[in-house]
DRENDO-1510 file (C-alpha; in Angstrom, 1 decimal, always signed):
<recs>
REC; n; res; u; v; w
REC; 1; MET; +127.1; +124.4; +127.4 .
REC; 2; ALA; +124.4; +127.0; +126.9 .
REC; 3; MET; +123.6; +125.6; +123.5 .
REC; 4; ALA; +123.4; +122.1; +125.0 .
REC; 5; ALA; +121.0; +123.3; +127.6 .
REC; 6; ILE; +118.8; +124.9; +125.0 .
REC; 7; MET; +118.8; +121.8; +122.9 .
REC; 8; GLU; +118.0; +119.6; +125.9 .
REC; 9; ASN; +115.0; +121.9; +126.6 .
REC; 10; GLN; +113.8; +121.5; +123.0 .
REC; 11; VAL; +114.2; +117.7; +123.3 .
REC; 12; GLU; +112.0; +117.6; +126.4 .
REC; 13; GLU; +109.4; +119.7; +124.6 .
REC; 14; MET; +109.3; +117.4; +121.7 .
REC; 15; ARG; +109.0; +114.4; +124.0 .
REC; 16; LYS; +106.0; +116.0; +125.7 .
REC; 17; MET; +104.4; +116.8; +122.3 .
REC; 18; LEU; +105.0; +113.3; +121.0 .
REC; 19; ASN; +103.6; +111.6; +124.1 .
REC; 20; LYS; +100.4; +113.7; +123.8 .
REC; 21; PHE; +100.2; +113.1; +120.0 .
REC; 22; LYS; +96.7; +112.1; +118.9 .
REC; 23; VAL; +95.8; +111.4; +115.3 .
REC; 24; CYS; +93.7; +114.2; +113.8 .
REC; 25; SER; +93.0; +115.7; +117.2 .
REC; 26; GLY; +92.5; +119.2; +115.7 .
REC; 27; THR; +89.8; +118.3; +113.2 .
REC; 28; GLY; +86.1; +117.3; +113.5 .
REC; 29; ASN; +86.0; +113.6; +112.6 .
REC; 30; ALA; +83.1; +112.4; +114.8 .
REC; 31; GLU; +81.3; +111.0; +111.7 .
REC; 32; HIS; +84.4; +108.9; +110.9 .
REC; 33; ALA; +85.3; +107.8; +114.4 .
REC; 34; GLY; +85.3; +104.2; +113.4 .
REC; 35; THR; +87.5; +104.9; +110.4 .
REC; 36; LEU; +90.1; +106.9; +112.3 .
REC; 37; PRO; +93.1; +104.8; +113.2 .
REC; 38; GLY; +94.4; +104.8; +116.7 .
REC; 39; HIS; +97.9; +105.0; +115.6 .
REC; 40; ALA; +100.3; +106.8; +113.2 .
REC; 41; ASP; +102.2; +104.2; +111.1 .
REC; 42; ILE; +105.6; +105.3; +109.6 .
REC; 43; LEU; +106.9; +103.1; +106.8 .
REC; 44; ILE; +110.7; +102.8; +106.6 .
REC; 45; PHE; +112.3; +102.1; +103.2 .
REC; 46; GLY; +115.9; +102.0; +102.0 .
REC; 47; PRO; +118.8; +99.9; +100.6 .
REC; 48; SER; +120.0; +96.9; +102.5 .
REC; 49; GLY; +122.4; +98.0; +105.3 .
REC; 50; SER; +121.4; +101.6; +105.2 .
REC; 51; GLY; +120.6; +101.8; +108.9 .
REC; 52; LYS; +116.8; +101.5; +108.9 .
REC; 53; SER; +116.5; +99.2; +112.0 .
REC; 54; SER; +119.1; +101.3; +113.9 .
REC; 55; LEU; +117.0; +104.4; +113.2 .
REC; 56; ILE; +113.8; +102.8; +114.5 .
REC; 57; ARG; +115.7; +101.9; +117.7 .
REC; 58; THR; +117.0; +105.4; +117.9 .
REC; 59; PHE; +113.4; +106.8; +117.7 .
REC; 60; TYR; +112.5; +104.6; +120.7 .
REC; 61; MET; +115.6; +105.4; +122.8 .
REC; 62; ALA; +115.2; +109.2; +122.1 .
REC; 63; LEU; +111.5; +109.3; +123.0 .
REC; 64; HIS; +111.9; +107.2; +126.2 .
REC; 65; LYS; +115.2; +108.7; +127.3 .
REC; 66; THR; +117.0; +105.3; +127.5 .
REC; 67; GLN; +120.1; +103.7; +126.0 .
REC; 68; GLN; +118.3; +100.3; +125.5 .
REC; 69; VAL; +115.2; +99.0; +123.8 .
REC; 70; PRO; +113.0; +96.3; +125.5 .
REC; 71; PRO; +113.9; +92.6; +124.7 .
REC; 72; ASP; +110.7; +92.1; +122.6 .
REC; 73; PHE; +111.5; +95.2; +120.6 .
REC; 74; ALA; +115.0; +94.1; +120.0 .
REC; 75; GLU; +113.8; +90.7; +118.8 .
REC; 76; ARG; +111.6; +92.3; +116.2 .
REC; 77; ILE; +113.9; +95.1; +115.0 .
REC; 78; ILE; +117.2; +93.4; +114.4 .
REC; 79; VAL; +120.4; +95.3; +113.7 .
REC; 80; LYS; +123.2; +93.4; +111.9 .
REC; 81; ASP; +126.7; +94.4; +111.0 .
REC; 82; THR; +126.8; +96.5; +107.9 .
REC; 83; ALA; +129.3; +93.9; +106.3 .
REC; 84; MET; +126.4; +91.4; +106.3 .
REC; 85; ASN; +124.2; +91.4; +103.3 .
REC; 86; GLU; +120.8; +91.7; +105.0 .
REC; 87; GLY; +119.4; +92.4; +108.4 .
REC; 88; THR; +115.6; +92.7; +108.4 .
REC; 89; LEU; +114.0; +90.0; +106.3 .
REC; 90; LYS; +110.3; +90.6; +107.0 .
REC; 91; TYR; +107.8; +93.4; +107.1 .
REC; 92; VAL; +107.7; +94.0; +110.8 .
REC; 93; SER; +106.2; +96.6; +113.1 .
REC; 94; ALA; +107.6; +98.2; +116.3 .
REC; 95; VAL; +105.6; +100.4; +118.6 .
REC; 96; ILE; +107.6; +103.5; +119.5 .
REC; 97; LYS; +104.9; +104.7; +121.8 .
REC; 98; PRO; +101.7; +102.8; +122.9 .
REC; 99; ALA; +98.3; +104.5; +122.9 .
REC; 100; LYS; +96.9; +105.9; +126.1 .
REC; 101; LEU; +93.2; +105.2; +126.9 .
REC; 102; ASP; +90.8; +106.6; +129.5 .
REC; 103; HIS; +88.7; +104.5; +131.8 .
REC; 104; ARG; +86.1; +104.1; +129.1 .
REC; 105; GLY; +88.6; +102.9; +126.5 .
REC; 106; ASN; +88.6; +106.2; +124.5 .
REC; 107; ILE; +91.9; +107.2; +123.0 .
REC; 108; LEU; +93.7; +110.0; +124.9 .
REC; 109; SER; +96.9; +109.8; +122.8 .
REC; 110; SER; +97.6; +107.7; +119.7 .
REC; 111; SER; +100.2; +105.0; +119.3 .
REC; 112; ILE; +103.2; +105.8; +117.1 .
REC; 113; MET; +104.6; +102.8; +115.3 .
REC; 114; CYS; +107.2; +102.1; +112.6 .
REC; 115; HIS; +107.2; +99.4; +110.0 .
REC; 116; ASP; +110.7; +98.1; +109.1 .
REC; 117; THR; +111.1; +96.6; +105.6 .
REC; 118; ARG; +113.5; +94.3; +104.0 .
REC; 119; GLY; +116.3; +96.4; +102.4 .
REC; 120; GLN; +116.2; +96.7; +98.7 .
REC; 121; ILE; +119.1; +94.9; +96.9 .
REC; 122; TRP; +118.2; +94.5; +93.2 .
REC; 123; MET; +116.5; +97.8; +92.6 .
REC; 124; ASP; +114.1; +96.2; +90.0 .
REC; 125; GLU; +110.4; +96.1; +89.2 .
REC; 126; ARG; +109.9; +93.2; +91.5 .
REC; 127; GLU; +111.0; +95.2; +94.5 .
REC; 128; GLN; +109.0; +98.2; +93.3 .
REC; 129; LYS; +105.9; +96.1; +93.3 .
REC; 130; GLN; +106.7; +94.8; +96.8 .
REC; 131; LEU; +106.9; +98.4; +98.1 .
REC; 132; SER; +103.7; +99.2; +96.3 .
REC; 133; VAL; +101.6; +96.5; +98.0 .
REC; 134; ILE; +103.0; +97.5; +101.4 .
REC; 135; MET; +102.0; +101.1; +100.8 .
REC; 136; ASP; +98.5; +100.1; +99.8 .
REC; 137; GLY; +98.1; +98.3; +103.2 .
REC; 138; HIS; +97.8; +94.8; +101.5 .
REC; 139; VAL; +100.4; +93.0; +103.6 .
REC; 140; LYS; +100.1; +91.4; +107.0 .
REC; 141; ASP; +102.6; +92.1; +109.7 .
REC; 142; ASP; +105.5; +89.7; +110.1 .
REC; 143; SER; +105.4; +88.6; +106.5 .
REC; 144; MET; +108.2; +87.8; +104.1 .
REC; 145; VAL; +107.2; +90.1; +101.2 .
REC; 146; GLN; +108.2; +88.4; +97.9 .
REC; 147; GLN; +106.5; +87.3; +94.8 .
REC; 148; ARG; +105.8; +83.6; +94.3 .
REC; 149; ASN; +106.6; +83.7; +90.6 .
REC; 150; TYR; +110.2; +84.6; +90.0 .
REC; 151; ARG; +110.2; +83.7; +86.3 .
REC; 152; TYR; +108.7; +87.1; +85.4 .
REC; 153; ALA; +110.3; +89.1; +88.3 .
REC; 154; ARG; +111.7; +91.8; +86.1 .
REC; 155; MET; +108.8; +92.2; +83.7 .
REC; 156; LEU; +106.9; +95.5; +84.2 .
REC; 157; TRP; +103.6; +93.9; +83.2 .
REC; 158; GLU; +103.5; +92.4; +86.7 .
REC; 159; PHE; +102.2; +95.8; +87.9 .
REC; 160; TRP; +99.0; +95.2; +86.0 .
REC; 161; LYS; +98.3; +91.8; +87.7 .
REC; 162; ARG; +96.2; +91.5; +90.8 .
REC; 163; ASP; +98.2; +91.1; +94.1 .
REC; 164; SER; +96.6; +87.7; +94.7 .
REC; 165; GLU; +98.2; +86.5; +91.4 .
REC; 166; LEU; +101.7; +87.7; +92.4 .
REC; 167; PHE; +102.0; +87.1; +96.1 .
REC; 168; PRO; +101.3; +84.1; +98.3 .
REC; 169; PRO; +97.8; +84.4; +99.8 .
REC; 170; GLU; +99.0; +83.9; +103.4 .
REC; 171; ILE; +100.9; +87.3; +103.4 .
REC; 172; LEU; +98.0; +89.4; +102.0 .
REC; 173; ALA; +95.7; +91.2; +104.4 .
REC; 174; ASN; +92.0; +90.6; +103.9 .
REC; 175; ALA; +90.9; +94.1; +104.9 .
REC; 176; LYS; +92.6; +97.3; +103.7 .
REC; 177; GLY; +92.1; +101.0; +104.7 .
REC; 178; LEU; +93.5; +103.6; +107.1 .
REC; 179; HIS; +93.9; +101.0; +109.9 .
REC; 180; ASN; +96.1; +98.7; +107.7 .
REC; 181; GLN; +98.1; +101.1; +105.5 .
REC; 182; PRO; +101.1; +103.3; +106.5 .
REC; 183; HIS; +100.5; +107.0; +107.0 .
REC; 184; ALA; +104.0; +108.4; +106.4 .
REC; 185; VAL; +107.0; +107.2; +104.4 .
REC; 186; LEU; +110.6; +107.6; +105.4 .
REC; 187; PHE; +113.6; +106.7; +103.2 .
REC; 188; VAL; +116.9; +105.9; +104.8 .
REC; 189; PHE; +120.4; +106.0; +103.2 .
REC; 190; ASP; +123.9; +105.5; +104.5 .
REC; 191; GLY; +125.2; +109.1; +104.6 .
REC; 192; SER; +128.8; +108.1; +104.9 .
REC; 193; VAL; +129.1; +106.8; +101.3 .
REC; 194; GLU; +130.3; +109.0; +98.5 .
REC; 195; GLU; +127.2; +109.0; +96.3 .
REC; 196; ILE; +123.6; +109.0; +97.8 .
REC; 197; PRO; +121.8; +107.1; +96.3 .
REC; 198; ASP; +124.7; +104.9; +95.2 .
REC; 199; GLY; +124.9; +105.1; +91.4 .
REC; 200; GLU; +122.5; +105.9; +88.6 .
REC; 201; GLU; +120.4; +102.7; +88.8 .
REC; 202; GLU; +119.7; +103.1; +92.6 .
REC; 203; THR; +119.0; +106.8; +92.0 .
REC; 204; ARG; +116.4; +106.0; +89.3 .
REC; 205; PHE; +114.8; +103.3; +91.4 .
REC; 206; TYR; +114.3; +105.5; +94.5 .
REC; 207; ARG; +113.2; +108.5; +92.4 .
REC; 208; GLU; +110.5; +106.3; +90.9 .
REC; 209; ILE; +109.5; +105.0; +94.3 .
REC; 210; ILE; +109.2; +108.6; +95.6 .
REC; 211; GLN; +107.0; +109.5; +92.6 .
REC; 212; MET; +104.9; +106.5; +93.4 .
REC; 213; CYS; +104.6; +107.6; +97.0 .
REC; 214; ARG; +103.2; +111.0; +95.9 .
REC; 215; ALA; +100.8; +109.3; +93.5 .
REC; 216; LYS; +99.4; +107.3; +96.4 .
REC; 217; GLY; +98.9; +110.4; +98.5 .
REC; 218; TYR; +102.1; +110.6; +100.5 .
REC; 219; ALA; +102.8; +114.2; +99.6 .
REC; 220; ASN; +105.9; +114.6; +101.8 .
REC; 221; PRO; +108.2; +111.5; +101.9 .
REC; 222; GLN; +111.2; +112.2; +104.1 .
REC; 223; VAL; +114.8; +111.2; +103.6 .
REC; 224; VAL; +117.3; +110.4; +106.5 .
REC; 225; LEU; +121.0; +110.2; +106.0 .
REC; 226; THR; +122.5; +107.9; +108.7 .
REC; 227; ARG; +126.1; +107.4; +110.1 .
REC; 228; ILE; +127.1; +111.1; +109.8 .
REC; 229; ASP; +129.6; +110.4; +112.6 .
REC; 230; ARG; +131.6; +108.4; +110.1 .
REC; 231; VAL; +131.8; +111.4; +107.8 .
REC; 232; GLU; +133.2; +113.4; +110.7 .
REC; 233; GLU; +135.7; +110.7; +111.5 .
REC; 234; GLY; +136.9; +110.8; +107.8 .
REC; 235; ILE; +137.3; +114.6; +108.0 .
REC; 236; ALA; +139.3; +114.3; +111.2 .
REC; 237; LYS; +141.7; +111.9; +109.6 .
REC; 238; SER; +142.1; +113.8; +106.4 .
REC; 239; SER; +142.3; +117.3; +107.9 .
REC; 240; GLY; +145.6; +116.9; +109.7 .
REC; 241; LYS; +146.2; +119.6; +112.2 .
REC; 242; ALA; +143.2; +121.7; +111.4 .
REC; 243; SER; +141.5; +123.4; +114.3 .
REC; 244; MET; +138.2; +122.2; +115.7 .
REC; 245; ALA; +136.4; +125.2; +114.2 .
REC; 246; ASP; +137.9; +124.4; +110.8 .
REC; 247; ARG; +136.8; +120.8; +111.0 .
REC; 248; GLU; +133.3; +121.9; +112.0 .
REC; 249; LEU; +133.2; +124.2; +109.0 .
REC; 250; MET; +134.4; +121.4; +106.7 .
REC; 251; LEU; +131.8; +119.0; +108.1 .
REC; 252; ARG; +129.0; +121.5; +107.5 .
REC; 253; GLN; +130.2; +122.0; +103.9 .
REC; 254; VAL; +130.3; +118.2; +103.3 .
REC; 255; LEU; +126.8; +117.7; +104.8 .
REC; 256; ASP; +125.4; +120.6; +102.8 .
REC; 257; ARG; +126.8; +119.1; +99.6 .
REC; 258; LYS; +125.4; +115.7; +100.4 .
REC; 259; ILE; +121.9; +117.1; +101.2 .
REC; 260; GLU; +121.9; +119.2; +98.0 .
REC; 261; ASP; +122.9; +116.2; +95.9 .
REC; 262; VAL; +120.1; +114.1; +97.5 .
REC; 263; CYS; +117.6; +116.9; +96.8 .
REC; 264; VAL; +118.6; +117.0; +93.1 .
REC; 265; ARG; +118.9; +113.2; +92.6 .
REC; 266; LEU; +115.6; +112.3; +94.3 .
REC; 267; ASP; +113.6; +115.5; +93.5 .
REC; 268; VAL; +112.8; +116.3; +97.1 .
REC; 269; PRO; +112.9; +119.7; +98.9 .
REC; 270; ARG; +115.8; +120.4; +101.3 .
REC; 271; THR; +113.4; +120.5; +104.3 .
REC; 272; ALA; +112.6; +116.8; +103.6 .
REC; 273; VAL; +116.3; +115.7; +104.1 .
REC; 274; HIS; +117.7; +115.0; +107.6 .
REC; 275; PHE; +120.9; +113.6; +109.0 .
REC; 276; ILE; +121.6; +111.7; +112.2 .
REC; 277; GLU; +124.5; +109.9; +113.8 .
REC; 278; ASN; +124.8; +106.9; +116.1 .
REC; 279; TYR; +124.7; +107.2; +119.9 .
REC; 280; HIS; +127.9; +107.2; +121.9 .
REC; 281; SER; +127.9; +104.5; +124.6 .
REC; 282; GLY; +130.0; +103.5; +127.6 .
REC; 283; VAL; +131.6; +106.0; +129.9 .
REC; 284; LEU; +130.9; +109.3; +128.3 .
REC; 285; ASN; +132.9; +112.6; +128.4 .
REC; 286; LEU; +131.1; +115.9; +128.3 .
REC; 287; GLU; +131.4; +116.3; +124.5 .
REC; 288; GLN; +129.9; +112.8; +124.0 .
REC; 289; GLU; +127.0; +113.6; +126.3 .
REC; 290; VAL; +126.3; +116.7; +124.3 .
REC; 291; ARG; +126.5; +114.7; +121.1 .
REC; 292; ASN; +123.9; +112.2; +122.4 .
REC; 293; ILE; +121.6; +115.1; +123.2 .
REC; 294; SER; +122.1; +116.1; +119.5 .
REC; 295; VAL; +121.1; +112.6; +118.5 .
REC; 296; ASP; +117.9; +112.8; +120.6 .
REC; 297; PHE; +117.2; +116.2; +119.1 .
REC; 298; HIS; +117.5; +115.1; +115.4 .
REC; 299; ALA; +115.7; +111.8; +116.1 .
REC; 300; LEU; +112.7; +113.4; +117.7 .
REC; 301; LYS; +112.6; +116.2; +115.1 .
REC; 302; ILE; +112.3; +113.6; +112.4 .
REC; 303; LEU; +109.8; +111.6; +114.3 .
REC; 304; SER; +107.7; +114.7; +114.9 .
REC; 305; GLN; +107.7; +115.6; +111.2 .
REC; 306; CYS; +106.7; +112.0; +110.3 .
REC; 307; CYS; +103.8; +112.2; +112.8 .
REC; 308; SER; +102.7; +115.6; +111.3 .
REC; 309; HIS; +102.8; +114.1; +107.8 .
REC; 310; ALA; +100.9; +111.0; +109.0 .
REC; 311; ASP; +98.2; +113.3; +110.4 .
REC; 312; ALA; +97.9; +115.2; +107.1 .
REC; 313; PHE; +97.7; +111.9; +105.2 .
REC; 314; ILE; +94.9; +110.6; +107.4 .
REC; 315; ALA; +93.0; +113.9; +107.3 .
REC; 316; GLN; +93.2; +114.0; +103.5 .
REC; 317; ALA; +91.9; +110.4; +103.3 .
REC; 318; LEU; +89.0; +111.3; +105.6 .
REC; 319; GLN; +88.2; +114.4; +103.5 .
REC; 320; ASP; +88.2; +112.2; +100.4 .
REC; 321; LEU; +85.6; +110.0; +102.1 .
REC; 322; ARG; +83.4; +113.0; +102.7 .
REC; 323; GLN; +83.4; +114.0; +99.0 .
REC; 324; PRO; +80.0; +113.3; +97.5 .
REC; 325; ALA; +79.9; +110.8; +94.8 .
REC; 326; CYS; +79.4; +112.1; +91.3 .
REC; 327; ILE; +75.9; +111.7; +90.0 .
REC; 328; LEU; +75.5; +111.0; +86.3 .
REC; 329; GLN; +72.7; +112.8; +84.7 .
</recs>
């Protein structure tokens, strides 16, 4: 119980910090006040059915200390059964925390938002290009992001075409910049499966996407492994009469192995890989209440890191704007 109390205090501290979060508050950006976005935008990628939409809902519930999301939020961020092929079909945004303004309309704390994306299925060049234009801030909210020419969908030379040639004009944003593009990138995988990512083709696909993220200035893409509670259930079934302490040790060993495998496969540091389980609902016993506090803790820790990385991305973009143009002699 002492550990639960400590964790609950840490959860409350993270809630306070996130509710006060303001983009680039610690840097002098008066000259770029009009360029500075009033929000941090976190882009969520991952295979179809990996739990992206559920994670976004968990962010909201953890921050607002609630077991439900508002109806309009639920309509935008749709969670479907994992047996179904696809849940989210569009590029849609959800506000985790709205901005706070003073009486003059100045921003006191920034909005935090997530963009949910259609889960990747084919792991091909076409889906790579879709993710690329999203990262560049070229796509309007509530758009179905897919090319209009399927004949050449798998040909890599599509990367050298203009977006206006590849995508329907109605989904492309007219303006681009820090206000339109995402500021942090988060990859979500089902942590209960044996291989993460699932197979050589999927591993190669996401490794290339992460390399593309870094090339576009997203220096610290994060990885979240969902449904860890299912891993624990599997250990409980296979461990027979093992003690609670032994099961806990086995769980830690399995999670460590999964995290190490992800680090090697995707070439990401261990500090960039996180895990999270689903909330327990209904009438809860003491253990389940403690588990829900743990869900809050991990969700807010991930959200805090994403906001920190978003802040760094925006600060670097502003610094690039300040760099004097090269003058040819």
